[in-house]
ZADREN-555369 format. One line per field, with one value per atom (N, C-alpha, C): residue in three letters; atom name; y, z, x; residue number from 1. Coordinates in Angstrom, 2 decimals. Example, Ala and Ser with C-alpha at 12.3 -4.5 7.8 and 13.67 -1.06 7.14 Angstrom:
res ala | ala | ala | ser | ser | ser
atom N | CA | C | N | CA | C
yy -5.69 | -4.50 | -3.30 | -2.25 | -1.06 | 0.03
zz 7.80 | 7.80 | 7.80 | 7.08 | 7.14 | 7.87
xx 13.19 | 12.30 | 13.20 | 12.85 | 13.67 | 12.90
n 1 | 1 | 1 | 2 | 2 | 2
This chain:
res met | met | met | asn | asn | asn | phe | phe | phe | phe | phe | phe | ser | ser | ser | leu | leu | leu | leu | leu | leu | ala | ala | ala | ala | ala | ala | leu | leu | leu | leu | leu | leu | leu | leu | leu | gly | gly | gly | tyr | tyr | tyr | his | his | his | arg | arg | arg | pro | pro | pro | gln | gln | gln | ala | ala | ala | asp | asp | asp | trp | trp | trp | leu | leu | leu | his | his | his | arg | arg | arg | leu | leu | leu | tyr | tyr | tyr | thr | thr | thr | pro | pro | pro | tyr | tyr | tyr | ala | ala | ala | gly | gly | gly | leu | leu | leu | leu | leu | leu | glu | glu | glu | arg | arg | arg | ser | ser | ser | leu | leu | leu | asn | asn | asn | asp | asp | asp | gly | gly | gly | gln | gln | gln | pro | pro | pro | arg | arg | arg | his | his | his | gly | gly | gly | val | val | val | ile | ile | ile | ala | ala | ala | trp | trp | trp | leu | leu | leu | leu | leu | leu | gly | gly | gly | val | val | val | leu | leu | leu | leu | leu | leu | pro | pro | pro | thr | thr | thr | leu | leu | leu | ala | ala | ala | val | val | val | gly | gly | gly | val | val | val | gly | gly | gly | tyr | tyr | tyr | val | val | val | ala | ala | ala | leu | leu | leu | leu | leu | leu | arg | arg | arg | ile | ile | ile | asn | asn | asn | pro | pro | pro | leu | leu | leu | leu | leu | leu | gly | gly | gly | met | met | met | ala | ala | ala | phe | phe | phe | ser | ser | ser | val | val | val | gly | gly | gly | val | val | val | leu | leu | leu | tyr | tyr | tyr
atom N | CA | C | N | CA | C | N | CA | C | N | CA | C | N | CA | C | N | CA | C | N | CA | C | N | CA | C | N | CA | C | N | CA | C | N | CA | C | N | CA | C | N | CA | C | N | CA | C | N | CA | C | N | CA | C | N | CA | C | N | CA | C | N | CA | C | N | CA | C | N | CA | C | N | CA | C | N | CA | C | N | CA | C | N | CA | C | N | CA | C | N | CA | C | N | CA | C | N | CA | C | N | CA | C | N | CA | C | N | CA | C | N | CA | C | N | CA | C | N | CA | C | N | CA | C | N | CA | C | N | CA | C | N | CA | C | N | CA | C | N | CA | C | N | CA | C | N | CA | C | N | CA | C | N | CA | C | N | CA | C | N | CA | C | N | CA | C | N | CA | C | N | CA | C | N | CA | C | N | CA | C | N | CA | C | N | CA | C | N | CA | C | N | CA | C | N | CA | C | N | CA | C | N | CA | C | N | CA | C | N | CA | C | N | CA | C | N | CA | C | N | CA | C | N | CA | C | N | CA | C | N | CA | C | N | CA | C | N | CA | C | N | CA | C | N | CA | C | N | CA | C | N | CA | C | N | CA | C | N | CA | C | N | CA | C | N | CA | C | N | CA | C | N | CA | C | N | CA | C | N | CA | C | N | CA | C | N | CA | C | N | CA | C
yy -6.20 | -6.24 | -6.29 | -5.53 | -5.53 | -6.87 | -7.50 | -8.81 | -9.81 | -9.78 | -10.71 | -10.42 | -9.15 | -8.80 | -9.34 | -9.18 | -9.69 | -11.21 | -11.85 | -13.31 | -13.82 | -13.17 | -13.58 | -13.39 | -12.29 | -12.05 | -13.07 | -13.43 | -14.44 | -15.81 | -16.18 | -17.46 | -17.48 | -16.38 | -16.28 | -16.37 | -15.70 | -15.77 | -17.15 | -17.87 | -19.22 | -20.19 | -20.07 | -21.01 | -20.61 | -19.33 | -18.87 | -17.75 | -18.07 | -17.02 | -16.00 | -14.76 | -13.67 | -13.64 | -13.11 | -12.91 | -11.61 | -11.39 | -10.19 | -9.04 | -8.92 | -7.85 | -6.49 | -6.41 | -5.12 | -4.67 | -5.63 | -5.30 | -4.77 | -5.41 | -4.93 | -3.57 | -3.28 | -1.99 | -0.87 | -1.17 | -0.14 | 0.11 | -0.86 | -0.72 | 0.45 | 0.65 | 1.83 | 3.16 | 3.21 | 4.42 | 4.70 | 3.67 | 3.84 | 4.23 | 3.67 | 4.04 | 5.49 | 5.95 | 7.36 | 8.28 | 7.92 | 8.73 | 8.74 | 7.60 | 7.54 | 8.37 | 8.28 | 9.06 | 10.56 | 10.93 | 12.35 | 12.98 | 12.21 | 12.82 | 12.28 | 11.54 | 11.01 | 11.96 | 13.08 | 14.11 | 14.26 | 13.47 | 13.52 | 14.55 | 15.31 | 16.32 | 15.75 | 16.08 | 15.53 | 15.88 | 17.06 | 17.42 | 16.58 | 16.14 | 15.26 | 13.90 | 13.43 | 12.19 | 12.30 | 13.44 | 13.67 | 13.73 | 14.41 | 14.51 | 13.14 | 12.37 | 11.02 | 10.15 | 10.26 | 9.47 | 9.88 | 11.18 | 11.65 | 11.12 | 11.15 | 10.69 | 9.16 | 8.48 | 7.03 | 6.26 | 6.85 | 6.13 | 6.80 | 8.08 | 8.76 | 8.89 | 9.19 | 9.35 | 8.05 | 6.89 | 5.66 | 5.30 | 5.59 | 5.30 | 6.14 | 7.39 | 8.25 | 7.81 | 7.39 | 6.91 | 5.67 | 4.75 | 3.54 | 3.90 | 4.82 | 5.24 | 5.90 | 6.76 | 7.42 | 6.39 | 5.45 | 4.40 | 3.54 | 3.22 | 2.40 | 3.13 | 4.40 | 5.16 | 5.33 | 5.57 | 5.72 | 4.43 | 3.29 | 2.02 | 1.65 | 2.01 | 1.72 | 2.49 | 3.72 | 4.51 | 3.98 | 3.41 | 2.84 | 1.58 | 0.67 | -0.59 | -1.15 | -1.52 | -2.06 | -3.32 | -4.12 | -5.32 | -4.97 | -3.91 | -3.45 | -2.95 | -2.25 | -1.80 | -2.96 | -3.99 | -5.17 | -5.90 | -6.04 | -6.71 | -5.93 | -4.62 | -3.79 | -3.97 | -3.99 | -4.15 | -5.54 | -6.56 | -7.89 | -7.86 | -7.20 | -7.10 | -6.35 | -5.29 | -4.52 | -5.34 | -6.02 | -6.83 | -8.03 | -8.57 | -9.72 | -9.33
zz -2.99 | -3.84 | -3.01 | -1.93 | -1.09 | -0.39 | -0.02 | 0.60 | -0.35 | -1.60 | -2.59 | -2.86 | -2.84 | -2.99 | -1.84 | -0.63 | 0.55 | 0.52 | 0.16 | 0.08 | -0.98 | -2.13 | -3.20 | -2.77 | -2.10 | -1.65 | -0.59 | 0.30 | 1.31 | 0.68 | -0.28 | -0.96 | -1.77 | -2.41 | -3.17 | -2.26 | -1.12 | -0.16 | 0.46 | 0.58 | 1.13 | 0.14 | -1.13 | -2.14 | -2.69 | -2.65 | -3.17 | -2.29 | -1.28 | -0.39 | -1.17 | -0.75 | -1.48 | -1.28 | -2.25 | -2.17 | -1.41 | -1.06 | -0.28 | -1.16 | -2.39 | -3.28 | -2.76 | -2.12 | -1.60 | -0.43 | 0.35 | 1.48 | 0.94 | -0.10 | -0.70 | -1.36 | -1.85 | -2.48 | -1.45 | -0.33 | 0.65 | 1.66 | 1.89 | 2.91 | 2.64 | 1.42 | 1.21 | 1.42 | 1.07 | 1.27 | 2.76 | 3.54 | 4.99 | 5.60 | 5.10 | 5.58 | 5.28 | 4.10 | 3.74 | 4.66 | 4.94 | 5.86 | 7.25 | 7.69 | 9.03 | 9.11 | 8.08 | 8.09 | 8.02 | 7.24 | 7.03 | 8.15 | 8.76 | 9.67 | 11.10 | 11.46 | 12.81 | 13.65 | 14.03 | 14.78 | 16.20 | 16.56 | 17.91 | 18.14 | 17.13 | 17.28 | 16.80 | 17.47 | 17.09 | 15.66 | 15.21 | 13.85 | 12.80 | 13.08 | 12.13 | 12.07 | 13.19 | 13.19 | 12.39 | 12.51 | 11.76 | 10.26 | 9.89 | 8.48 | 7.93 | 8.70 | 8.26 | 8.11 | 9.02 | 8.91 | 7.69 | 7.44 | 6.28 | 4.98 | 4.90 | 3.69 | 3.60 | 4.73 | 4.71 | 4.69 | 5.22 | 5.31 | 4.48 | 4.69 | 4.04 | 2.53 | 2.10 | 0.67 | -0.12 | 0.31 | -0.42 | -0.34 | 0.80 | 0.94 | -0.03 | -0.15 | -1.10 | -2.54 | -2.86 | -4.21 | -4.54 | -3.60 | -3.82 | -3.94 | -3.11 | -3.17 | -4.49 | -4.98 | -6.27 | -7.40 | -7.35 | -8.38 | -8.34 | -7.14 | -7.02 | -7.57 | -7.21 | -7.69 | -9.21 | -9.75 | -11.20 | -11.91 | -11.42 | -12.05 | -11.83 | -10.71 | -10.42 | -11.35 | -11.69 | -12.63 | -14.05 | -14.40 | -15.74 | -15.85 | -14.89 | -14.90 | -13.48 | -12.93 | -11.56 | -11.38 | -12.42 | -12.31 | -12.20 | -12.88 | -12.74 | -11.32 | -10.76 | -9.37 | -8.41 | -8.66 | -7.80 | -7.94 | -9.15 | -9.36 | -8.69 | -8.75 | -8.09 | -6.58 | -6.03 | -4.58 | -4.15 | -4.97 | -4.65 | -4.66 | -5.63 | -5.69 | -4.51 | -4.08 | -2.94 | -1.66 | -1.49 | -0.30 | -0.28 | -1.44 | -1.51 | -1.10
xx -18.93 | -17.77 | -16.49 | -16.44 | -15.25 | -15.06 | -16.17 | -16.08 | -15.45 | -15.85 | -15.29 | -13.81 | -13.44 | -12.02 | -11.20 | -11.69 | -11.00 | -10.91 | -12.00 | -12.02 | -11.04 | -11.03 | -10.11 | -8.66 | -8.35 | -6.98 | -6.57 | -7.47 | -7.15 | -6.92 | -7.76 | -7.57 | -6.28 | -5.98 | -4.74 | -3.53 | -3.58 | -2.49 | -2.33 | -3.43 | -3.37 | -2.72 | -3.09 | -2.58 | -1.23 | -0.91 | 0.38 | 0.90 | 1.67 | 2.19 | 3.01 | 2.92 | 3.56 | 5.07 | 5.74 | 7.19 | 7.45 | 8.68 | 8.99 | 9.48 | 9.00 | 9.44 | 9.01 | 7.86 | 7.41 | 8.29 | 8.72 | 9.62 | 10.94 | 11.48 | 12.73 | 12.57 | 11.36 | 11.10 | 10.95 | 10.31 | 9.96 | 11.07 | 11.96 | 13.01 | 13.95 | 14.46 | 15.32 | 14.60 | 13.32 | 12.53 | 12.37 | 12.08 | 11.96 | 13.30 | 14.39 | 15.71 | 16.03 | 15.65 | 15.86 | 15.07 | 13.83 | 13.03 | 13.64 | 14.14 | 14.74 | 16.01 | 16.86 | 18.10 | 17.81 | 16.81 | 16.54 | 15.72 | 14.83 | 13.87 | 13.93 | 14.96 | 15.07 | 15.92 | 15.29 | 16.01 | 15.49 | 14.47 | 13.95 | 12.88 | 12.52 | 11.49 | 10.15 | 9.06 | 7.75 | 7.34 | 7.66 | 7.24 | 7.95 | 9.17 | 9.85 | 9.17 | 8.67 | 7.91 | 6.63 | 5.97 | 4.73 | 5.03 | 6.08 | 6.45 | 6.83 | 7.59 | 7.97 | 6.74 | 5.78 | 4.56 | 3.76 | 3.66 | 2.92 | 3.54 | 4.87 | 5.54 | 5.57 | 5.67 | 5.83 | 4.53 | 3.45 | 2.19 | 1.11 | 0.91 | -0.21 | 0.00 | 1.21 | 1.47 | 1.21 | 1.75 | 1.42 | -0.07 | -0.71 | -2.13 | -2.96 | -2.62 | -3.33 | -3.10 | -1.88 | -1.60 | -2.42 | -2.51 | -3.31 | -4.79 | -5.26 | -6.65 | -7.01 | -6.14 | -6.39 | -6.39 | -5.45 | -5.43 | -6.68 | -7.15 | -8.36 | -9.58 | -9.74 | -10.90 | -10.85 | -9.66 | -9.54 | -9.92 | -9.42 | -9.77 | -11.22 | -11.78 | -13.18 | -14.09 | -13.71 | -14.52 | -14.42 | -13.27 | -13.13 | -13.97 | -13.79 | -14.52 | -14.49 | -15.64 | -15.67 | -14.82 | -14.69 | -13.86 | -12.37 | -11.96 | -10.57 | -10.31 | -11.28 | -11.14 | -11.06 | -11.87 | -11.84 | -10.51 | -10.02 | -8.73 | -7.60 | -7.65 | -6.65 | -6.71 | -7.91 | -8.02 | -7.58 | -7.81 | -7.30 | -5.78 | -5.18 | -3.73 | -3.14 | -3.80 | -3.33 | -3.46 | -4.57 | -4.76 | -3.84 | -3.51 | -2.63 | -1.23
n 1 | 1 | 1 | 2 | 2 | 2 | 3 | 3 | 3 | 4 | 4 | 4 | 5 | 5 | 5 | 6 | 6 | 6 | 7 | 7 | 7 | 8 | 8 | 8 | 9 | 9 | 9 | 10 | 10 | 10 | 11 | 11 | 11 | 12 | 12 | 12 | 13 | 13 | 13 | 14 | 14 | 14 | 15 | 15 | 15 | 16 | 16 | 16 | 17 | 17 | 17 | 18 | 18 | 18 | 19 | 19 | 19 | 20 | 20 | 20 | 21 | 21 | 21 | 22 | 22 | 22 | 23 | 23 | 23 | 24 | 24 | 24 | 25 | 25 | 25 | 26 | 26 | 26 | 27 | 27 | 27 | 28 | 28 | 28 | 29 | 29 | 29 | 30 | 30 | 30 | 31 | 31 | 31 | 32 | 32 | 32 | 33 | 33 | 33 | 34 | 34 | 34 | 35 | 35 | 35 | 36 | 36 | 36 | 37 | 37 | 37 | 38 | 38 | 38 | 39 | 39 | 39 | 40 | 40 | 40 | 41 | 41 | 41 | 42 | 42 | 42 | 43 | 43 | 43 | 44 | 44 | 44 | 45 | 45 | 45 | 46 | 46 | 46 | 47 | 47 | 47 | 48 | 48 | 48 | 49 | 49 | 49 | 50 | 50 | 50 | 51 | 51 | 51 | 52 | 52 | 52 | 53 | 53 | 53 | 54 | 54 | 54 | 55 | 55 | 55 | 56 | 56 | 56 | 57 | 57 | 57 | 58 | 58 | 58 | 59 | 59 | 59 | 60 | 60 | 60 | 61 | 61 | 61 | 62 | 62 | 62 | 63 | 63 | 63 | 64 | 64 | 64 | 65 | 65 | 65 | 66 | 66 | 66 | 67 | 67 | 67 | 68 | 68 | 68 | 69 | 69 | 69 | 70 | 70 | 70 | 71 | 71 | 71 | 72 | 72 | 72 | 73 | 73 | 73 | 74 | 74 | 74 | 75 | 75 | 75 | 76 | 76 | 76 | 77 | 77 | 77 | 78 | 78 | 78 | 79 | 79 | 79 | 80 | 80 | 80 | 81 | 81 | 81 | 82 | 82 | 82 | 83 | 83 | 83 | 84 | 84 | 84
């Protein structure tokens, strides 16, 4: 199932390149993290990484598992959208 999701996302990206809406959405959040947590201390880097990388990853993972339990095709469509 994961192979087909990856293949579908690659084919979709080949035929219709993605817009930069995600970049416009994530840039202010990254700027906020940089302004708030760029103090030169290692723990601030860890906190910024947790908020900037781990938090969105966990949100996507929870959404995928929830949709997968409802219907495997919904989970596959979600994973294609995330990979795209």
